[in-house]
C-alpha positions in Angstrom: -86.9 25.0 -62.5 -84.8 22.7 -60.3 -81.9 25.2 -60.3 -84.3 27.9 -59.1 -85.7 25.5 -56.4 -82.3 24.4 -55.2 -81.3 28.1 -55.0 -84.4 28.8 -52.8 -83.5 25.9 -50.6 -79.8 27.0 -50.1 -80.7 30.7 -50.2 -78.5 31.2 -53.3 -79.4 33.6 -56.1 -78.9 32.5 -59.7 -79.0 34.7 -62.8 -81.4 32.6 -64.9 -81.5 35.2 -67.7 -78.1 34.0 -68.8 -79.7 30.7 -69.8 -81.4 32.3 -72.8 -78.8 35.0 -73.3 -81.0 37.8 -71.8 -78.1 38.8 -69.5 -74.4 39.3 -69.7 -74.0 38.4 -66.1 -72.8 35.0 -64.9 -75.4 32.5 -63.7 -73.5 31.9 -60.5 -72.8 28.1 -60.7 -69.5 26.3 -60.6 -67.9 25.6 -64.0 -70.7 27.4 -65.8 -68.6 28.4 -68.8 -67.7 24.8 -69.5 -71.2 23.6 -68.9 -72.8 26.3 -71.2 -70.3 25.6 -73.9 -71.1 21.8 -73.7 -74.8 22.5 -73.7 -74.5 24.8 -76.7 -72.4 22.3 -78.6 -74.7 19.4 -78.0 -77.8 21.3 -78.9 -76.6 23.3 -81.8 -73.1 22.4 -82.7 -71.2 20.4 -85.2 -69.5 17.0 -84.5 -66.2 18.8 -84.1 -67.7 21.4 -81.6 -69.3 18.6 -79.6 -66.0 16.7 -79.5 -64.0 19.7 -78.4 -66.6 20.8 -75.7 -66.7 17.2 -74.4 -62.9 16.9 -74.2 -62.8 20.2 -72.4 -65.5 19.1 -70.0 -63.7 15.8 -69.3 -60.5 17.7 -68.6 -62.1 20.4 -66.3 -65.0 18.5 -64.7 -63.9 14.9 -64.8 -65.5 11.9 -66.6 -68.5 11.3 -64.3 -69.6 14.9 -64.0 -69.2 15.4 -67.7 -71.3 12.3 -68.5 -73.9 13.4 -66.0 -74.0 16.9 -67.7 -74.4 15.3 -71.2 -77.2 13.1 -69.9 -79.1 16.1 -68.5 -78.5 18.2 -71.6 -79.7 15.5 -73.9 -82.6 14.6 -71.7 -83.8 18.2 -71.3 -83.6 18.8 -75.0 -85.6 15.7 -75.8 -88.3 16.3 -73.2 -88.6 19.9 -74.4 -89.1 18.7 -78.0 -91.8 16.2 -76.9 -93.6 18.9 -74.9 -93.4 21.4 -77.8 -94.3 18.8 -80.4 -97.4 17.7 -78.6 -98.4 21.2 -77.5 -98.3 20.2 -73.9 -99.1 23.2 -71.7 -97.7 23.9 -68.3 -99.9 22.7 -65.5 -101.6 25.6 -63.6 -99.3 25.2 -60.5 -96.1 25.3 -62.6 -97.5 28.1 -64.7 -98.3 30.2 -61.6 -95.1 29.4 -59.7 -92.7 30.2 -62.6 -94.0 33.6 -63.8 -90.9 35.4 -62.5 -88.5 32.8 -63.8 -90.1 32.7 -67.2 -90.1 36.5 -67.4 -86.4 36.7 -66.3 -85.3 34.1 -68.9 -87.7 35.1 -71.7 -88.4 31.4 -72.0 -91.9 32.0 -73.3 -90.4 33.4 -76.5 -88.1 30.4 -76.8 -90.3 28.4 -79.2 -89.2 25.7 -81.7 -89.9 28.1 -84.6 -87.8 30.8 -82.9 -85.0 28.3 -82.4 -85.2 27.3 -86.0 -85.0 31.0 -87.1 -82.1 31.6 -84.8 -80.0 28.5 -85.3 -81.3 27.0 -88.6 
């Protein structure tokens, strides 16, 4: 949501469908390949995959940017699990203001059970 909002503010268009692999196009952010690899490794990877992705991120982004990215990835993953686990629905304003983004990313089909079937 923040990426979409910051894009609105800077009049920059992002391809959010890439976030859930619904698009083969780039998202349109700096260092996205490194960041996506790091996110995938942290959320679904082995210890070796995480270590390799972290080392690449440190090399390409620097220590502070890499640590910031890891914190955001881990925080988002945890917050999502809490929301999914408690059945917390979107508030009406967020639900209404994110229709296009949720359609573009297919995020509504990105449930915990779907993730389990996809990644084990």
